[in-house]
LOTI-111450 format. One record per residue (C-alpha): residue number from 1; x, y, z. Coordinates in Angstrom, 3 decimals. Layout:
<rs>
- NUM  X  Y  Z
...
</rs>
This chain:
<rs>
- 1  94.232  272.102  61.802
- 2  93.034  269.549  63.478
- 3  92.856  265.559  63.006
- 4  90.633  263.285  61.816
- 5  90.326  260.808  64.391
- 6  89.713  262.673  67.232
- 7  88.872  266.390  66.754
- 8  91.944  267.571  68.299
- 9  95.775  268.051  67.784
- 10  97.217  264.554  66.796
- 11  100.294  264.622  68.919
- 12  98.465  265.127  71.998
- 13  98.138  261.614  73.210
- 14  101.991  261.164  72.221
- 15  105.176  262.301  73.802
- 16  107.563  265.813  73.721
- 17  110.072  262.851  71.730
- 18  107.265  262.077  69.237
- 19  107.770  265.571  67.104
- 20  111.856  264.685  66.640
- 21  111.272  261.720  64.370
- 22  110.410  264.353  61.480
- 23  112.971  266.772  60.675
- 24  112.440  270.328  61.216
- 25  113.509  273.813  61.017
- 26  114.149  276.434  63.403
- 27  111.387  278.260  62.405
- 28  109.621  275.248  63.512
- 29  107.895  275.101  66.430
- 30  108.472  271.868  67.742
- 31  107.601  271.464  71.002
- 32  104.358  269.613  72.688
- 33  101.245  272.367  72.248
- 34  102.990  274.447  69.369
- 35  103.485  272.313  66.883
- 36  102.029  274.209  64.062
- 37  102.952  273.018  61.032
- 38  100.695  271.611  59.232
- 39  103.029  269.186  57.367
- 40  103.946  267.442  61.006
- 41  100.124  267.084  62.229
- 42  99.083  266.035  58.176
- 43  102.203  262.851  58.622
- 44  100.831  262.472  62.296
- 45  97.800  262.050  61.154
- 46  98.434  259.231  58.350
- 47  101.091  257.365  61.274
- 48  98.101  257.179  63.501
- 49  95.519  256.046  60.878
- 50  98.083  253.671  60.218
- 51  98.210  252.135  63.235
- 52  94.731  252.207  63.670
- 53  94.106  249.964  60.393
- 54  96.660  247.579  60.750
- 55  96.028  247.191  64.270
- 56  92.310  245.713  63.836
- 57  92.503  242.018  62.656
- 58  89.593  239.971  62.510
- 59  88.998  237.481  65.067
- 60  87.949  233.845  62.864
- 61  86.668  233.785  59.316
- 62  83.512  233.484  60.631
- 63  80.777  236.420  58.384
- 64  80.168  238.300  61.057
- 65  83.573  238.758  62.545
- 66  84.728  239.467  58.657
- 67  81.858  242.089  58.231
- 68  83.157  244.261  61.239
- 69  86.560  243.155  60.149
- 70  85.988  245.288  56.774
- 71  83.764  248.208  58.080
- 72  86.655  249.116  60.366
- 73  89.185  248.954  57.941
- 74  86.894  251.234  55.261
- 75  86.519  253.769  57.704
- 76  90.217  253.830  58.462
- 77  91.118  254.715  54.886
- 78  87.803  256.868  54.265
- 79  90.347  259.113  57.096
- 80  93.274  258.226  54.436
- 81  91.062  259.911  51.496
- 82  90.260  263.283  54.019
- 83  93.508  262.774  54.662
- 84  94.736  263.462  50.926
- 85  92.018  265.967  50.499
- 86  93.496  268.642  52.959
- 87  97.062  267.826  50.642
- 88  94.901  269.062  47.818
- 89  94.544  272.776  49.406
- 90  98.211  272.926  49.448
- 91  97.992  272.840  45.251
- 92  97.811  276.186  44.747
- 93  101.970  276.796  46.469
- 94  104.540  277.202  44.545
- 95  106.094  274.997  42.663
- 96  108.923  274.654  45.880
- 97  106.870  274.733  48.134
- 98  104.165  272.322  46.517
- 99  107.108  269.506  46.463
- 100  107.020  268.776  50.301
- 101  103.227  267.961  49.674
- 102  103.411  265.972  46.391
- 103  105.928  263.756  48.688
- 104  103.138  263.305  51.207
- 105  100.373  262.998  48.468
- 106  102.662  259.059  47.314
- 107  103.052  258.711  50.948
- 108  99.466  258.880  51.843
- 109  98.117  256.599  48.810
- 110  101.198  253.999  49.709
- 111  99.309  254.130  53.502
- 112  96.069  253.194  51.448
- 113  97.783  250.680  49.384
- 114  99.574  249.051  52.466
- 115  95.771  248.569  54.267
- 116  94.470  247.279  51.029
- 117  97.942  244.741  51.370
- 118  97.566  243.456  54.168
- 119  93.728  242.620  53.645
- 120  94.976  240.455  51.029
- 121  97.716  239.167  52.806
- 122  95.572  238.533  56.585
- 123  92.421  236.368  54.576
- 124  95.136  234.230  53.367
- 125  96.147  233.529  56.957
- 126  93.038  233.311  57.711
- 127  92.832  230.334  54.713
- 128  95.798  228.498  55.978
- 129  93.899  228.295  58.825
- 130  91.118  227.359  57.789
- 131  89.716  223.643  56.914
- 132  89.853  223.856  52.888
- 133  93.702  224.517  53.184
- 134  94.117  220.978  53.992
- 135  91.882  219.395  51.377
- 136  93.723  222.068  48.884
- 137  96.069  224.686  49.915
- 138  97.298  225.347  46.487
- 139  93.945  226.520  45.552
- 140  93.442  229.173  42.952
- 141  90.324  230.371  44.160
- 142  90.881  230.942  47.421
- 143  89.747  233.927  48.057
- 144  86.384  233.414  47.358
- 145  86.909  231.021  50.209
- 146  86.654  233.633  52.165
- 147  84.392  235.957  50.918
- 148  83.660  237.060  47.372
- 149  84.963  240.266  48.291
- 150  88.049  239.894  48.603
- 151  87.930  240.293  44.669
- 152  87.144  244.075  45.111
- 153  89.693  244.911  47.833
- 154  92.233  243.349  45.443
- 155  90.795  245.650  43.001
- 156  90.529  248.039  44.438
- 157  94.256  248.060  46.157
- 158  95.230  247.401  41.553
- 159  93.259  251.327  40.649
- 160  95.438  252.764  44.198
- 161  98.808  251.268  42.656
- 162  98.427  252.335  39.217
- 163  97.897  255.558  40.743
- 164  101.264  255.987  42.319
- 165  102.898  254.784  38.797
- 166  101.539  256.374  36.703
- 167  102.918  259.386  40.150
- 168  106.172  258.279  38.997
- 169  105.647  258.734  35.478
- 170  104.209  262.390  35.155
- 171  107.142  263.284  37.750
- 172  109.719  266.161  36.248
- 173  113.049  263.191  36.351
- 174  114.675  266.201  37.773
- 175  112.672  265.872  40.232
- 176  113.387  262.308  40.912
- 177  116.550  263.094  40.892
- 178  116.580  264.480  44.459
- 179  113.644  262.233  45.932
- 180  114.784  261.270  49.223
- 181  115.538  257.372  49.090
- 182  112.533  255.855  50.928
- 183  110.154  257.002  48.128
- 184  111.741  255.395  45.420
- 185  110.526  251.840  47.800
- 186  106.923  253.120  47.973
- 187  107.043  252.370  43.760
- 188  108.862  248.921  44.193
- 189  106.391  248.161  46.285
- 190  102.960  249.392  44.632
- 191  105.002  247.843  40.968
- 192  104.964  244.367  43.298
- 193  101.464  244.943  43.603
- 194  100.648  244.938  40.180
- 195  102.589  242.154  39.730
- 196  101.461  240.120  42.229
- 197  97.665  240.673  40.998
- 198  98.133  239.335  37.827
- 199  99.960  236.544  39.424
- 200  97.130  236.076  41.335
- 201  94.736  235.956  37.267
- 202  96.917  234.224  35.606
- 203  97.332  231.309  38.043
- 204  93.454  231.372  39.212
- 205  92.461  231.337  34.751
- 206  95.851  230.079  33.350
- 207  95.626  232.681  30.634
- 208  96.948  236.667  30.665
- 209  95.020  239.184  29.732
- 210  95.584  242.144  27.597
- 211  96.215  245.299  29.828
- 212  98.162  248.147  30.249
- 213  99.985  246.976  33.510
- 214  103.411  245.897  32.269
- 215  102.986  249.277  29.582
- 216  103.297  251.775  32.671
- 217  105.738  249.881  34.215
- 218  108.163  250.278  31.177
- 219  107.446  253.222  31.474
- 220  108.363  254.032  34.818
- 221  111.797  252.325  34.503
- 222  112.222  254.595  31.488
- 223  111.431  257.339  33.630
- 224  113.805  256.658  36.572
- 225  116.258  255.681  34.943
- 226  116.660  258.507  33.099
- 227  116.463  259.947  37.043
- 228  119.313  258.287  38.037
- 229  122.464  260.717  37.117
- 230  125.410  257.963  39.042
- 231  124.698  254.069  39.253
- 232  124.199  253.956  43.261
- 233  120.385  255.986  42.474
- 234  118.409  254.635  44.410
- 235  116.275  255.410  40.823
- 236  118.329  253.101  39.206
- 237  117.681  250.481  42.218
- 238  114.045  250.585  42.077
- 239  114.544  250.938  38.068
- 240  116.315  247.430  38.155
- 241  113.581  245.603  40.647
- 242  110.952  246.488  38.302
- 243  113.229  245.407  35.342
- 244  113.325  242.041  37.580
- 245  109.495  242.374  38.548
- 246  109.207  242.261  35.199
- 247  111.300  239.115  33.957
- 248  110.085  237.060  35.935
- 249  106.484  237.944  35.170
- 250  107.643  237.506  31.321
- 251  108.695  233.693  32.851
- 252  104.946  233.359  34.077
- 253  103.756  230.006  31.784
- 254  107.310  228.232  33.189
- 255  106.546  229.458  36.951
- 256  103.155  227.518  36.545
- 257  104.056  223.996  35.725
- 258  101.604  221.397  35.231
- 259  99.962  220.451  38.415
- 260  101.859  223.600  41.071
- 261  100.150  226.444  41.428
- 262  101.439  226.851  44.609
- 263  102.928  230.521  44.133
- 264  100.392  232.842  46.237
</rs>
């Protein structure tokens, strides 16, 4: 299997120490030209596409620069989707062999979400540096000042975040127990994105629409608590963090008092 981004082994542009980034058994070759393990190759591609995507930045908020920026980011997102298709080829594997592939699937979706988030964050920094910001720093429709397509980016990221949270619900709690600690950060990041988008919408429209997001987060908390066999388990910390986010959302009217819409 070759790298999607260059049509050649993804490790060819990296040093000999790159293989040590990923744990490997004695049966997996880790020398520069002999590493054939598909998991390592896919992770290497994920890291490369992520690095490429985040390095692409607009030079200004001019329409031509923004369109070029969006176009290049979209190319990287398509590469990530193609990598997810590669991961789907491993579906016939046994449950034991499928577990690391499932984890990589969550990783790839979280990386996609990071790209969407970075687009929104960069757009906000562009607005912050623009003349309209000086006149209206708390403009709840700031994203429209940059480009109307920012709303689409926000919505697409929301769908992706919900996919990550649905995975956290559907997965068996016994599987969650043995997940690496860092995977729970992915669930937390997805929850932050969901609540953040809800706050942006509430700040703009001053109303909270009925949706399944909060119910989804409550179900995630339930499954995480089921997997937390002891108080110090990362699933417990993740559940507590998401609970705190929901508590923050419940206080939205207090946070957005009259004349203060500064929460972005």
